[in-house]
PLY file of the C-alpha trace (Angstrom):
ply
format ascii 1.0
element vertex 239
property float x
property float y
property float z
element edge 238
property int vertex1
property int vertex2
end_header
7.20 -7.05 5.37
10.10 -4.57 5.30
9.48 -1.51 8.29
8.77 1.69 6.19
11.65 3.95 6.13
9.79 7.35 6.93
7.36 6.90 10.39
5.31 9.04 12.08
7.86 9.19 14.90
10.41 11.33 12.76
7.95 14.52 12.76
6.37 14.05 16.51
9.54 15.04 18.85
11.27 18.20 17.16
13.26 19.75 19.52
16.99 21.28 19.05
17.40 18.73 15.68
15.22 20.28 13.33
18.18 20.23 10.46
18.78 16.62 11.27
15.19 15.75 11.14
15.16 17.03 7.41
18.21 15.37 6.75
16.25 12.17 7.88
13.42 12.77 5.83
15.33 13.25 2.29
17.53 10.70 2.95
14.79 8.12 3.43
13.27 9.70 0.67
16.21 9.49 -1.82
16.63 5.32 -0.37
12.84 4.76 -1.62
13.45 6.62 -5.16
16.27 4.60 -5.51
13.72 1.03 -5.07
11.32 3.16 -7.81
14.11 3.27 -10.10
14.54 -0.57 -9.76
10.63 -0.77 -10.26
10.44 -1.81 -6.89
7.22 -0.07 -5.18
5.72 -1.85 -2.54
5.73 -1.18 0.20
6.80 2.46 -0.19
4.25 3.32 -2.05
1.64 2.66 0.28
3.11 3.42 3.30
3.86 7.13 1.83
0.50 7.55 1.12
-0.90 6.87 4.47
2.08 8.79 6.00
0.66 11.91 3.69
-2.74 11.86 4.55
-1.45 11.51 8.50
0.60 14.43 8.41
-2.29 16.40 6.34
-4.76 15.68 9.08
-2.47 16.72 12.02
-1.54 19.99 9.94
-5.15 20.59 9.53
-6.16 19.93 12.93
-3.06 22.22 14.49
-4.45 25.13 12.20
-7.97 24.54 13.64
-6.98 24.73 17.06
-4.48 27.54 16.91
-7.63 29.70 16.03
-10.10 28.16 18.32
-7.75 27.87 21.40
-5.26 30.08 20.99
-3.93 29.97 23.99
-4.43 27.17 25.52
-2.70 24.22 23.54
-0.60 21.71 25.79
0.50 18.94 24.04
-0.16 16.72 21.06
-0.80 12.66 21.34
-0.04 11.87 17.65
-0.70 8.43 18.33
-4.25 9.09 19.47
-4.67 12.58 17.54
-5.87 14.07 20.46
-4.58 17.52 22.12
-4.21 18.79 25.26
-4.97 22.57 26.16
-3.53 24.57 28.86
-0.37 26.58 27.70
0.25 28.96 25.12
0.96 28.04 21.24
3.96 30.24 21.11
6.63 30.43 18.18
9.54 29.09 18.63
8.14 25.98 20.60
8.18 22.34 20.02
4.72 22.32 18.76
5.69 24.89 16.45
8.76 22.98 14.84
6.47 19.93 14.35
4.52 21.94 12.60
7.01 23.55 10.39
8.47 20.19 9.79
5.33 18.90 8.38
4.60 21.90 6.76
8.06 21.42 4.90
7.94 17.55 4.46
4.74 17.34 2.82
5.64 18.73 -1.16
8.63 16.46 -0.83
6.73 13.12 0.08
3.63 14.38 -2.22
6.21 14.18 -5.32
7.52 10.72 -4.02
4.08 9.66 -3.88
3.36 10.51 -7.84
7.07 9.04 -8.75
5.64 5.73 -7.29
1.89 6.27 -8.67
3.51 6.80 -12.35
5.18 3.36 -12.30
1.81 1.80 -10.73
-0.44 2.96 -13.21
2.30 1.55 -15.91
2.14 -1.73 -14.21
-1.62 -1.57 -13.86
-1.93 -0.93 -17.99
0.53 -3.67 -18.83
-1.34 -6.48 -16.47
-4.28 -8.14 -18.14
-7.20 -9.97 -16.32
-9.12 -12.97 -17.86
-12.29 -14.82 -16.18
-11.49 -18.87 -16.12
-14.59 -21.00 -16.87
-17.94 -19.77 -15.36
-17.62 -17.73 -12.15
-19.99 -18.83 -9.46
-22.25 -16.61 -7.23
-19.97 -16.95 -4.56
-16.52 -15.18 -4.93
-15.30 -14.25 -1.58
-12.80 -17.35 -1.98
-11.36 -18.93 -5.09
-7.90 -18.87 -7.28
-5.51 -16.79 -9.57
-2.50 -17.47 -11.24
-0.05 -14.71 -12.54
3.31 -14.89 -14.26
6.60 -14.22 -12.80
8.40 -13.50 -15.89
11.67 -12.72 -13.61
11.63 -16.33 -12.91
9.86 -17.64 -15.91
7.25 -19.27 -13.76
3.54 -19.15 -13.44
2.59 -18.67 -9.44
-0.99 -20.45 -8.36
-2.62 -18.65 -5.33
-5.14 -19.21 -3.23
-7.54 -16.12 -2.56
-9.93 -14.85 0.49
-11.51 -11.54 1.23
-12.36 -10.41 4.47
-14.76 -7.78 5.16
-13.70 -5.40 8.54
-15.27 -1.99 9.20
-13.99 1.03 10.78
-16.00 3.58 12.45
-17.08 5.36 9.55
-16.70 2.96 6.39
-16.43 -1.10 5.56
-13.63 -2.42 3.90
-12.39 -5.74 2.03
-9.23 -7.21 2.71
-7.55 -10.01 -0.03
-5.60 -12.56 2.03
-3.90 -14.56 -0.50
-1.87 -17.74 0.16
1.21 -19.38 -2.34
0.11 -22.53 -3.55
2.65 -23.62 -5.95
4.61 -22.74 -9.28
4.40 -24.01 -12.72
7.69 -23.86 -15.06
7.10 -22.43 -18.21
6.34 -25.85 -19.97
3.73 -26.53 -17.79
2.39 -22.95 -17.63
1.91 -23.16 -21.36
-1.25 -25.20 -20.54
-4.60 -23.59 -20.76
-5.98 -21.53 -17.70
-9.22 -24.10 -17.96
-7.06 -27.29 -17.73
-5.04 -25.55 -14.38
-8.02 -24.94 -13.02
-9.20 -28.14 -13.65
-6.38 -29.41 -11.65
-6.70 -27.12 -8.92
-10.26 -28.26 -8.14
-8.79 -32.38 -8.24
-5.75 -31.24 -5.90
-7.12 -29.59 -3.27
-10.95 -30.18 -3.34
-11.65 -27.11 -0.60
-13.63 -25.10 -3.31
-15.76 -27.43 -6.07
-16.53 -24.50 -8.03
-14.07 -21.86 -7.46
-14.04 -18.36 -8.64
-10.71 -18.38 -11.25
-8.65 -15.70 -12.26
-5.75 -15.63 -14.66
-3.54 -13.10 -15.15
-1.16 -12.19 -18.08
1.53 -9.71 -18.00
5.12 -9.82 -20.40
6.12 -7.15 -17.50
9.58 -8.59 -15.74
9.44 -6.67 -13.15
10.08 -7.73 -9.44
7.33 -9.79 -8.50
6.52 -9.23 -4.82
7.70 -5.49 -4.76
5.33 -4.57 -7.45
3.71 -7.11 -9.77
1.64 -9.10 -6.88
0.27 -5.90 -5.22
-0.55 -4.29 -8.45
-2.88 -8.04 -9.33
-4.03 -8.02 -6.01
-5.66 -4.22 -6.17
-6.74 -5.41 -9.82
-8.24 -8.50 -8.46
-10.28 -6.72 -5.44
-11.86 -4.12 -8.29
-12.65 -7.16 -10.47
-14.91 -8.85 -7.88
-16.65 -5.52 -6.03
-16.61 -2.39 -8.27
0 1
1 2
2 3
3 4
4 5
5 6
6 7
7 8
8 9
9 10
10 11
11 12
12 13
13 14
14 15
15 16
16 17
17 18
18 19
19 20
20 21
21 22
22 23
23 24
24 25
25 26
26 27
27 28
28 29
29 30
30 31
31 32
32 33
33 34
34 35
35 36
36 37
37 38
38 39
39 40
40 41
41 42
42 43
43 44
44 45
45 46
46 47
47 48
48 49
49 50
50 51
51 52
52 53
53 54
54 55
55 56
56 57
57 58
58 59
59 60
60 61
61 62
62 63
63 64
64 65
65 66
66 67
67 68
68 69
69 70
70 71
71 72
72 73
73 74
74 75
75 76
76 77
77 78
78 79
79 80
80 81
81 82
82 83
83 84
84 85
85 86
86 87
87 88
88 89
89 90
90 91
91 92
92 93
93 94
94 95
95 96
96 97
97 98
98 99
99 100
100 101
101 102
102 103
103 104
104 105
105 106
106 107
107 108
108 109
109 110
110 111
111 112
112 113
113 114
114 115
115 116
116 117
117 118
118 119
119 120
120 121
121 122
122 123
123 124
124 125
125 126
126 127
127 128
128 129
129 130
130 131
131 132
132 133
133 134
134 135
135 136
136 137
137 138
138 139
139 140
140 141
141 142
142 143
143 144
144 145
145 146
146 147
147 148
148 149
149 150
150 151
151 152
152 153
153 154
154 155
155 156
156 157
157 158
158 159
159 160
160 161
161 162
162 163
163 164
164 165
165 166
166 167
167 168
168 169
169 170
170 171
171 172
172 173
173 174
174 175
175 176
176 177
177 178
178 179
179 180
180 181
181 182
182 183
183 184
184 185
185 186
186 187
187 188
188 189
189 190
190 191
191 192
192 193
193 194
194 195
195 196
196 197
197 198
198 199
199 200
200 201
201 202
202 203
203 204
204 205
205 206
206 207
207 208
208 209
209 210
210 211
211 212
212 213
213 214
214 215
215 216
216 217
217 218
218 219
219 220
220 221
221 222
222 223
223 224
224 225
225 226
226 227
227 228
228 229
229 230
230 231
231 232
232 233
233 234
234 235
235 236
236 237
237 238
């Protein structure tokens, strides 16, 4: 996975290079936009959404602490989101510049998120899911197939759902493993026939939950089609 073009560090050490930081933000957003124009939304869209929510939270914390402790803020630990209070929060301080950069950047980041969401929603509407055979009660493991129209192949995957908990909530994560690709001719076989082949070949799951995806889109597979498929599958399984 590629490293994000925009990271939190870019916003947390603003001193005399405020304008340089603005340039870096705009430059990164331009590169992201170029990928969006080529219908590549991952990992940019999820990275931007996470960054936006983190910056919003930091801004709120700074605003709250400005009113509660106007003369006692020392520094902000952006990694652990903790604040030490000792010295005066004054205009012109490094912390003030951090706040100003965040205020300036948020609308630019939000606009880019909306651009990526538009592509995501279009792709989501053009991908269709079909249950293959009888779906068992146990659905935390199984198979799915999805076409890669750029390569004229049908890609077969195994999936497994993991559950992890944060302090506030419980989340599900979809782990996928590529099994094999079928050429255009073999991919014309029925989904049930492909499912039976998987059962006979891998034998791990005697009655696996299996799903077939269909789409006419020839968008980039790893950067767009597969991430949308995975989110669609999680929604199908548990919502």
